[in-house]
C-alpha positions in Angstrom: -4.9 1.8 -21.4 -3.5 4.8 -23.1 -0.6 6.8 -21.5 -1.2 10.5 -21.0 2.2 12.1 -21.4 0.9 15.3 -20.0 -0.4 13.8 -16.7 1.8 11.0 -15.5 -0.1 10.8 -12.1 -3.4 10.2 -13.9 -1.7 7.6 -16.1 -0.4 5.8 -13.0 -3.9 6.0 -11.3 -5.5 4.5 -14.4 -2.9 1.7 -14.4 -3.7 1.0 -10.8 -7.5 0.9 -11.6 -6.8 -1.5 -14.5 -4.7 -3.8 -12.3 -7.3 -3.8 -9.6 -10.0 -4.7 -12.1 -7.8 -7.6 -13.3 -7.3 -8.9 -9.8 -11.1 -8.6 -9.1 -11.8 -10.6 -12.3 -9.7 -13.4 -10.8 -11.7 -13.0 -7.5 -8.5 -11.9 -5.6 -8.7 -9.5 -2.7 -7.6 -5.9 -3.3 -8.2 -4.5 0.2 -6.7 -5.6 3.5 -10.1 -5.8 5.1 -11.1 -8.4 2.5 -8.7 -10.8 4.0 -9.6 -10.0 7.6 -6.9 -7.4 8.3 -8.2 -4.3 10.0 -6.6 -1.1 11.3 -6.3 -2.8 14.8 -3.5 -4.9 13.2 -1.5 -2.0 11.8 0.6 -1.4 14.9 1.7 -5.0 15.1 2.4 -5.0 11.3 4.4 -1.8 11.8 6.5 -3.3 14.6 7.2 -6.4 12.5 8.3 -4.3 9.6 10.7 -2.3 11.7 12.1 -5.3 13.5 14.9 -5.6 11.1 16.4 -2.3 12.2 16.0 -2.2 16.0 18.4 0.8 16.3 16.7 3.3 13.9 13.2 1.8 14.1 12.7 2.5 10.4 12.3 0.4 7.3 13.6 1.1 3.8 16.9 2.3 2.4 16.0 4.8 -0.3 13.4 6.5 1.9 13.5 5.4 5.5 10.0 5.0 6.9 9.0 5.4 10.5 5.9 4.1 12.3 3.6 6.9 11.1 4.6 6.6 7.4 4.1 2.8 7.5 0.6 3.1 9.0 -0.4 5.7 6.4 0.8 3.2 3.7 -1.2 0.4 5.2 -4.3 2.7 5.2 -4.0 3.4 1.5 -5.2 0.1 0.1 -8.5 0.5 2.1 -9.3 3.6 0.0 -10.4 3.7 -3.6 -7.8 5.1 -6.1 
């Protein structure tokens, strides 16, 4: 993979595609649904993520994430890069 110094986002996406191909070559899942986790589980996963900070109901220090942000992140792996 060659880095494109003019388009860092495209370089990152190409890196993700290469890593995904590598995982697939090892017959590893790359999507949540491939291991039986569907969107119906996202609310429970979100609650478990936020369990560590009952007061704020967020997760993360650098960028605190609430329920909506966590669910959006969980949806990302089900899309193609």
